[in-house]
VEXDREN-2710 file (C-alpha; in Angstrom, 1 decimal):
% VEXDREN-2710
k/r/px/py/pz
1/UNK/100.2/262.4/-48.1
2/UNK/97.7/261.1/-45.5
3/UNK/96.9/257.9/-47.7
4/UNK/100.7/257.4/-48.2
5/UNK/101.2/257.6/-44.3
6/UNK/98.1/255.1/-43.6
7/UNK/99.2/252.9/-46.5
8/UNK/100.3/249.5/-44.6
9/UNK/103.3/248.7/-47.2
10/UNK/104.7/252.1/-46.8
11/UNK/106.9/253.3/-44.2
12/UNK/107.5/257.1/-43.9
13/UNK/110.8/258.0/-42.5
14/UNK/110.6/261.8/-42.0
15/UNK/113.1/264.2/-40.3
16/UNK/115.8/261.7/-41.5
17/UNK/118.4/261.7/-44.4
18/UNK/120.2/259.1/-46.2
19/UNK/124.2/258.8/-44.9
20/UNK/125.4/256.0/-47.2
21/UNK/124.5/253.7/-49.9
22/UNK/126.2/250.4/-50.7
23/UNK/125.6/247.4/-52.9
24/UNK/124.1/247.1/-56.4
25/UNK/120.9/246.7/-58.0
26/UNK/118.7/244.3/-56.4
27/UNK/120.9/244.4/-53.3
28/UNK/121.1/247.9/-51.9
29/UNK/121.9/248.6/-48.4
30/UNK/120.7/252.2/-47.5
31/UNK/121.8/253.7/-44.1
32/UNK/119.3/256.4/-42.6
33/UNK/120.1/258.8/-40.1
34/UNK/117.0/259.3/-38.1
35/UNK/117.6/262.7/-36.2
36/UNK/115.6/263.0/-32.9
37/UNK/112.5/265.1/-32.8
38/UNK/112.3/264.7/-29.0
39/UNK/108.7/263.3/-29.5
40/UNK/107.5/259.8/-29.6
41/UNK/105.7/259.3/-32.8
42/UNK/104.0/255.9/-31.5
43/UNK/102.3/258.1/-28.4
44/UNK/102.0/261.5/-30.1
45/UNK/98.4/262.1/-31.3
46/UNK/99.0/265.4/-32.9
47/UNK/96.6/267.3/-30.6
48/UNK/98.8/270.5/-30.6
49/UNK/98.7/271.1/-26.7
50/UNK/102.5/271.1/-26.6
51/UNK/102.6/274.0/-29.1
52/UNK/99.8/275.9/-27.2
53/UNK/101.6/275.7/-23.9
54/UNK/105.3/276.4/-25.2
55/UNK/106.1/280.0/-23.7
56/UNK/108.8/280.6/-26.6
57/UNK/106.3/281.7/-29.6
58/UNK/108.4/284.3/-31.1
59/UNK/110.5/282.4/-33.5
60/UNK/110.4/283.4/-37.1
61/UNK/108.4/280.8/-39.2
62/UNK/110.3/279.1/-42.0
63/UNK/107.0/278.0/-43.6
64/UNK/106.0/281.6/-43.8
65/UNK/109.2/283.2/-44.7
66/UNK/109.5/285.0/-41.5
67/UNK/106.1/286.8/-42.0
68/UNK/104.9/285.0/-38.9
69/UNK/106.3/283.4/-35.8
70/UNK/106.1/279.9/-34.2
71/UNK/106.9/278.0/-30.9
72/UNK/110.0/276.2/-30.2
73/UNK/108.1/273.0/-30.6
74/UNK/106.3/273.1/-34.0
75/UNK/104.9/271.4/-37.0
76/UNK/107.1/272.0/-40.0
77/UNK/104.1/272.9/-42.0
78/UNK/100.4/272.9/-41.5
79/UNK/99.7/269.5/-43.6
80/UNK/102.7/267.8/-42.1
81/UNK/102.7/263.9/-42.2
82/UNK/102.9/262.3/-40.0
83/UNK/101.0/264.9/-37.6
84/UNK/104.0/264.8/-34.9
85/UNK/105.8/268.1/-33.8
86/UNK/109.6/268.6/-33.7
87/UNK/111.4/270.3/-31.1
88/UNK/113.8/273.5/-32.3
89/UNK/116.8/272.8/-29.8
90/UNK/118.4/276.1/-31.0
91/UNK/115.5/277.9/-29.5
92/UNK/114.2/275.6/-27.0
93/UNK/114.7/276.8/-23.2
94/UNK/115.5/273.5/-22.1
95/UNK/118.3/272.8/-24.5
96/UNK/119.7/276.2/-24.0
97/UNK/119.4/276.6/-20.2
98/UNK/118.0/273.2/-18.8
99/UNK/114.9/274.7/-17.6
100/UNK/111.0/275.1/-18.7
101/UNK/109.8/271.7/-20.1
102/UNK/106.5/273.0/-20.4
103/UNK/105.6/270.9/-23.5
104/UNK/106.4/267.6/-21.4
105/UNK/104.5/268.9/-18.4
106/UNK/101.2/269.4/-20.3
107/UNK/101.4/266.4/-23.1
108/UNK/98.3/264.3/-22.1
109/UNK/100.1/261.3/-23.9
110/UNK/103.6/261.8/-22.2
111/UNK/105.1/261.6/-25.7
112/UNK/107.7/264.2/-24.9
113/UNK/111.0/262.5/-24.8
114/UNK/114.2/264.7/-24.2
115/UNK/116.3/261.8/-23.8
116/UNK/115.7/260.6/-27.5
117/UNK/119.0/259.8/-29.4
118/UNK/120.0/259.9/-33.0
119/UNK/119.4/256.6/-34.7
120/UNK/121.0/254.7/-37.7
121/UNK/118.8/252.4/-39.5
122/UNK/119.9/250.0/-42.5
123/UNK/117.4/249.3/-45.2
124/UNK/117.7/246.5/-47.8
125/UNK/116.2/247.6/-51.1
126/UNK/116.3/246.4/-54.6
127/UNK/115.8/249.6/-56.4
128/UNK/115.8/253.2/-55.4
129/UNK/113.8/256.2/-56.6
130/UNK/115.5/260.0/-56.2
131/UNK/112.8/262.5/-55.9
132/UNK/114.7/265.2/-53.7
133/UNK/112.9/268.2/-55.6
134/UNK/114.4/271.7/-55.7
135/UNK/115.0/274.8/-54.1
136/UNK/113.9/278.5/-54.8
137/UNK/116.3/280.9/-56.3
138/UNK/117.6/283.3/-53.7
139/UNK/117.1/286.9/-55.4
140/UNK/119.9/288.3/-52.9
141/UNK/122.3/287.1/-55.2
142/UNK/121.0/289.5/-57.9
143/UNK/121.4/293.0/-56.4
144/UNK/119.5/294.8/-59.3
145/UNK/116.3/293.7/-57.5
146/UNK/117.2/295.1/-54.1
147/UNK/115.4/292.1/-52.4
148/UNK/116.1/292.5/-48.5
149/UNK/117.4/295.8/-49.1
150/UNK/114.4/297.8/-50.1
151/UNK/110.7/297.3/-48.5
152/UNK/107.9/295.6/-50.4
153/UNK/110.2/293.7/-52.8
154/UNK/108.8/290.1/-52.1
155/UNK/109.1/286.8/-53.8
156/UNK/106.4/284.9/-55.4
157/UNK/106.3/282.5/-52.7
158/UNK/106.0/285.1/-50.0
159/UNK/103.1/286.7/-51.9
160/UNK/101.6/283.1/-52.1
161/UNK/101.5/282.9/-48.5
162/UNK/100.1/286.4/-47.8
163/UNK/97.5/285.9/-50.4
164/UNK/96.4/282.4/-48.8
165/UNK/93.6/282.5/-46.4
166/UNK/95.3/280.4/-43.9
167/UNK/98.7/282.4/-44.3
168/UNK/100.3/284.7/-41.8
169/UNK/98.2/287.9/-43.0
170/UNK/94.8/285.8/-43.2
171/UNK/94.7/286.6/-46.8
172/UNK/95.3/290.1/-46.8
173/UNK/98.1/291.5/-49.1
174/UNK/99.7/294.5/-47.1
175/UNK/102.9/296.3/-47.7
176/UNK/105.3/297.0/-45.0
177/UNK/103.5/300.2/-43.5
178/UNK/100.3/298.2/-43.2
179/UNK/98.5/299.8/-46.5
180/UNK/97.2/298.0/-49.3
181/UNK/99.0/298.1/-52.6
182/UNK/97.3/300.0/-55.4
183/UNK/100.0/299.0/-58.1
184/UNK/102.0/295.9/-58.2
185/UNK/104.7/294.9/-60.6
186/UNK/105.5/291.2/-61.3
187/UNK/109.2/290.5/-62.6
188/UNK/109.8/287.2/-64.6
189/UNK/113.1/285.2/-65.0
190/UNK/114.5/286.0/-61.6
191/UNK/117.1/283.4/-61.5
192/UNK/116.6/281.9/-64.7
193/UNK/118.1/282.5/-68.2
194/UNK/120.9/284.6/-66.9
195/UNK/124.6/284.3/-66.8
196/UNK/124.6/281.5/-63.8
197/UNK/121.3/279.8/-64.9
198/UNK/121.1/279.5/-68.5
199/UNK/118.0/277.3/-68.4
200/UNK/114.3/278.0/-68.3
201/UNK/112.7/277.3/-65.0
202/UNK/109.5/276.5/-66.8
203/UNK/107.2/277.3/-63.9
204/UNK/107.6/280.8/-63.5
205/UNK/105.4/282.3/-66.3
206/UNK/102.3/280.2/-65.4
207/UNK/102.5/280.9/-61.6
208/UNK/103.4/284.6/-62.2
209/UNK/100.0/284.5/-64.3
210/UNK/98.1/283.0/-61.4
211/UNK/99.4/285.5/-58.9
212/UNK/98.4/288.3/-61.2
213/UNK/95.1/286.9/-61.5
214/UNK/94.5/286.3/-57.8
215/UNK/95.8/289.8/-57.1
216/UNK/93.2/291.4/-59.7
217/UNK/90.4/289.4/-57.8
218/UNK/91.1/289.7/-54.2
219/UNK/93.4/292.8/-53.9
220/UNK/91.9/294.8/-56.6
221/UNK/95.4/296.5/-57.4
222/UNK/96.7/297.1/-60.8
223/UNK/99.2/294.7/-62.2
224/UNK/102.0/294.9/-64.5
225/UNK/104.0/292.1/-65.7
226/UNK/107.4/292.3/-67.1
227/UNK/108.4/289.4/-69.1
228/UNK/111.1/288.3/-71.3
229/UNK/109.1/285.6/-73.3
230/UNK/105.6/284.2/-72.3
231/UNK/106.3/280.5/-72.2
232/UNK/102.7/279.2/-71.8
233/UNK/103.6/275.6/-73.2
234/UNK/101.3/273.5/-71.3
235/UNK/97.7/272.2/-72.0
236/UNK/95.3/274.9/-71.9
237/UNK/98.0/277.3/-70.7
238/UNK/97.7/279.8/-73.4
239/UNK/94.1/280.1/-72.7
240/UNK/94.9/280.9/-69.3
241/UNK/97.3/283.8/-70.5
242/UNK/94.4/285.1/-72.5
243/UNK/92.0/285.1/-69.6
244/UNK/94.9/286.9/-67.6
245/UNK/94.9/289.6/-70.2
246/UNK/91.1/290.0/-70.2
247/UNK/91.3/290.6/-66.2
248/UNK/93.2/293.8/-67.1
249/UNK/96.8/292.7/-66.3
250/UNK/99.2/294.9/-68.3
251/UNK/102.4/293.2/-70.0
252/UNK/105.8/294.5/-70.7
253/UNK/108.4/292.8/-72.6
254/UNK/111.9/293.4/-71.5
255/UNK/115.5/291.6/-72.0
256/UNK/118.1/291.6/-69.6
257/UNK/118.3/295.2/-68.3
258/UNK/115.4/295.1/-65.8
259/UNK/116.1/296.7/-62.3
260/UNK/114.4/298.2/-59.3
261/UNK/115.1/301.6/-57.6
262/UNK/113.5/303.4/-54.8
263/UNK/111.4/306.6/-55.9
264/UNK/110.0/309.1/-53.6
265/UNK/108.8/306.7/-50.9
266/UNK/107.8/304.0/-53.5
267/UNK/109.3/301.7/-56.0
268/UNK/110.2/301.9/-59.6
269/UNK/110.9/299.1/-62.2
270/UNK/113.3/300.4/-64.8
271/UNK/113.4/298.4/-68.1
272/UNK/113.9/299.0/-71.9
273/UNK/110.8/297.9/-73.9
274/UNK/111.8/295.3/-76.5
275/UNK/109.1/296.7/-79.1
276/UNK/109.8/300.3/-78.9
277/UNK/113.4/300.4/-77.6
278/UNK/112.5/303.1/-75.1
279/UNK/113.3/303.2/-71.4
280/UNK/110.3/302.6/-69.1
281/UNK/110.1/303.5/-65.6
282/UNK/107.1/301.9/-63.9
283/UNK/106.1/303.6/-60.3
284/UNK/104.8/300.7/-58.2
285/UNK/103.9/300.1/-54.5
286/UNK/105.1/296.5/-54.6
287/UNK/107.2/294.3/-56.6
288/UNK/107.0/290.7/-56.8
289/UNK/109.9/288.7/-57.9
290/UNK/109.2/285.2/-59.9
291/UNK/112.0/283.2/-58.6
292/UNK/113.2/280.4/-60.7
293/UNK/114.2/276.7/-59.8
294/UNK/117.6/275.6/-59.0
295/UNK/119.2/272.3/-57.8
296/UNK/119.4/271.9/-53.8
297/UNK/122.8/273.2/-52.3
298/UNK/123.8/269.4/-51.4
299/UNK/123.0/268.2/-54.8
300/UNK/126.4/267.2/-55.7
301/UNK/126.8/265.4/-51.8
302/UNK/123.5/263.4/-52.9
303/UNK/124.7/262.4/-56.2
304/UNK/127.8/261.1/-54.8
305/UNK/126.1/259.0/-52.3
306/UNK/123.8/257.5/-54.8
307/UNK/126.3/257.3/-57.6
308/UNK/124.3/259.8/-59.9
309/UNK/126.1/262.2/-62.2
310/UNK/125.1/265.6/-62.5
311/UNK/124.6/267.9/-66.0
312/UNK/126.3/271.2/-66.5
313/UNK/123.3/272.9/-64.9
314/UNK/123.5/271.1/-61.4
315/UNK/120.5/268.6/-61.9
316/UNK/120.8/264.9/-61.7
317/UNK/121.7/263.5/-65.0
318/UNK/119.5/260.9/-66.8
319/UNK/120.9/257.7/-68.5
320/UNK/119.3/259.0/-71.9
321/UNK/116.9/262.0/-72.5
322/UNK/114.6/259.9/-74.8
323/UNK/115.4/256.4/-74.6
324/UNK/116.0/256.2/-70.7
325/UNK/114.6/259.6/-69.3
326/UNK/114.1/258.2/-65.7
327/UNK/116.9/255.9/-65.5
328/UNK/120.6/256.9/-64.4
329/UNK/123.9/255.5/-65.0
330/UNK/123.7/253.5/-61.8
331/UNK/121.5/250.6/-62.3
332/UNK/118.5/250.3/-60.1
333/UNK/118.6/254.1/-59.2
334/UNK/115.7/256.3/-61.1
335/UNK/114.8/260.0/-61.1
336/UNK/111.3/261.5/-60.3
337/UNK/110.3/265.3/-60.3
338/UNK/112.5/268.4/-60.4
339/UNK/115.8/266.7/-59.0
340/UNK/116.3/265.8/-62.7
341/UNK/115.4/269.3/-64.1
342/UNK/112.8/272.2/-63.8
343/UNK/109.4/270.9/-64.6
344/UNK/105.8/271.7/-63.3
345/UNK/103.4/269.4/-61.2
346/UNK/101.8/267.3/-64.0
347/UNK/105.2/266.5/-65.6
348/UNK/106.6/265.7/-62.0
349/UNK/103.5/263.3/-61.6
350/UNK/103.8/261.8/-64.8
351/UNK/107.6/261.3/-64.5
352/UNK/107.0/259.6/-60.6
353/UNK/104.7/257.3/-62.4
354/UNK/107.2/256.3/-64.9
355/UNK/109.9/256.1/-62.3
356/UNK/107.7/253.6/-60.1
357/UNK/106.7/251.6/-63.2
358/UNK/110.3/251.1/-64.2
359/UNK/111.4/250.2/-60.7
360/UNK/108.4/247.7/-60.2
361/UNK/109.3/246.1/-63.8
362/UNK/112.9/245.6/-62.8
363/UNK/111.9/243.9/-59.6
364/UNK/109.2/241.7/-61.2
365/UNK/111.7/240.7/-64.0
366/UNK/113.8/238.8/-61.5
367/UNK/117.2/238.9/-63.5
368/UNK/119.3/241.8/-64.7
369/UNK/121.3/242.0/-68.0
370/UNK/124.9/243.2/-67.5
371/UNK/127.2/245.2/-69.7
372/UNK/129.3/242.9/-71.9
373/UNK/132.4/245.1/-71.8
374/UNK/133.1/245.2/-68.0
375/UNK/136.7/245.6/-66.7
376/UNK/138.5/242.7/-65.1
377/UNK/141.9/242.8/-63.0
378/UNK/144.5/240.1/-62.9
379/UNK/145.2/239.0/-59.4
380/UNK/148.5/237.8/-60.3
381/UNK/149.6/241.2/-61.9
382/UNK/147.9/243.5/-59.4
383/UNK/150.2/245.3/-57.3
384/UNK/147.7/246.9/-54.8
385/UNK/148.3/250.3/-55.4
386/UNK/144.7/251.2/-55.3
387/UNK/144.9/253.4/-58.1
388/UNK/141.7/252.0/-59.9
389/UNK/139.6/252.0/-56.6
390/UNK/140.0/255.6/-56.1
391/UNK/139.4/256.5/-59.9
392/UNK/136.3/254.3/-60.5
393/UNK/133.1/256.5/-60.7
394/UNK/130.7/253.7/-59.9
395/UNK/132.5/252.2/-56.9
396/UNK/132.7/248.9/-58.7
397/UNK/136.3/248.1/-57.4
398/UNK/137.2/247.0/-54.0
399/UNK/140.2/245.4/-52.4
400/UNK/139.9/241.7/-51.4
401/UNK/142.2/239.0/-49.9
402/UNK/144.0/236.8/-52.4
403/UNK/146.5/234.3/-51.6
404/UNK/147.6/236.4/-48.4
405/UNK/147.8/239.8/-49.9
406/UNK/145.3/242.3/-51.0
407/UNK/144.3/242.9/-54.4
408/UNK/141.7/244.7/-56.5
409/UNK/138.5/243.1/-57.6
410/UNK/135.9/244.5/-60.0
411/UNK/132.2/243.8/-59.3
412/UNK/130.8/243.3/-62.6
413/UNK/127.2/244.2/-61.7
414/UNK/128.7/247.8/-60.8
415/UNK/131.1/248.3/-63.8
416/UNK/130.0/250.2/-66.7
417/UNK/133.1/249.7/-68.9
418/UNK/134.3/253.3/-68.7
419/UNK/137.7/252.1/-69.0
420/UNK/139.2/254.6/-66.4
421/UNK/140.8/251.6/-64.3
422/UNK/142.4/250.2/-67.4
423/UNK/144.0/253.3/-68.6
424/UNK/145.4/254.2/-65.2
425/UNK/146.4/250.9/-63.8
426/UNK/150.5/251.3/-63.6
427/UNK/151.1/247.6/-63.6
428/UNK/148.7/246.8/-66.7
429/UNK/146.7/244.2/-64.6
430/UNK/143.2/245.9/-65.5
431/UNK/141.9/245.0/-69.0
432/UNK/138.5/245.4/-70.4
433/UNK/136.5/242.9/-72.2
434/UNK/136.1/243.4/-75.9
435/UNK/139.1/245.7/-75.7
436/UNK/142.2/243.9/-74.9
437/UNK/145.4/244.8/-76.5
438/UNK/145.5/242.2/-78.8
439/UNK/141.7/242.8/-80.0
440/UNK/142.5/246.5/-80.5
441/UNK/145.7/246.0/-82.5
442/UNK/143.8/243.5/-84.5
443/UNK/140.9/245.9/-85.4
444/UNK/143.8/248.3/-86.4
445/UNK/145.3/245.9/-88.6
446/UNK/142.1/245.0/-90.1
447/UNK/141.4/248.7/-90.9
448/UNK/144.7/248.8/-92.6
449/UNK/144.4/246.0/-94.7
END
């Protein structure tokens, strides 16, 4: 990220979001809303003085999942690029009461700017790559795990922060009462392969094995992994699974009926062993939930902005799973990473490189081949009812002036020949090249002869 931030041909627009995309391949106009961070990026050196002097330091840290606190002015995460903090207006004393401004007073560069305003920037682009990532499944949705209800039931990411030497506990895994856990259960497929998520999240098995190995090495606790199927599909993944077994990790295979319950001040994991058919009750001190991957909550809204549809699981839909895995139905818009579906880091890197190559190849080519079966609208017959404009899934139809009145017009660069406008036009003004009424009737006649 540091190299990207320093690259002369790359402009990073952090703390921003895309509001609107108009145009078409080779001629996109992207409107970006830049939210005010109330810190001047050109003046700030990232010295951290403002964080030290801020008197409001008891705000739960989102990066550490509430296990530590942060000040009202903070870095979103330790390796943030650019190294510029942002002011949390909901918790900043100045925005709440009009007092304080300690960060402004002590900043040696005068970078604090409480008058900073929201900006809207338009960017001209030839191609677009969507790499919006994913979000972790919220285990509160599955009450059988009792996450958020029982103490010492944590997610894999929370344990990851605990076991990290730079985390909120300085690498020490502790229970809610401060004791070191002696026995830990890791539960697979939390938010994956269920009624609401029928797909496999792919990464859960391997990061569960990694956490189990770290627990055995650094915490010295006994570990039992409850898994549905061990999917060690990548290069050397099976060997890592074998090494985890050699570390003394116990494995229990279950199917669907896994649950967590309190037992005499401790926790118990209850499941039915697939091989024996017997009910198992494993007493543990801590339960780690291997949460799955799911699309962002705003995936549908983002897809609507960029003209990208979604598959039934909610992820962005590629043009073709084999022939065009990084392309979308909207020409010039490509996909990379877990926004297209669950995948691990190597696969995300590979898809990112493929998307970049496809975008560069398209720009270098200089010309674009259009669909031959696009729609067209007769201006003379158009009644300007705008039915087609609202139905077009690709935004290819717009109203234009023609002989002093408004008529619908098709942008053939955006049109994909789906025929929705042709079928819906009440005036019969819309036709599709290659599929006019005379041509269709001629085909039927040829079949019958």
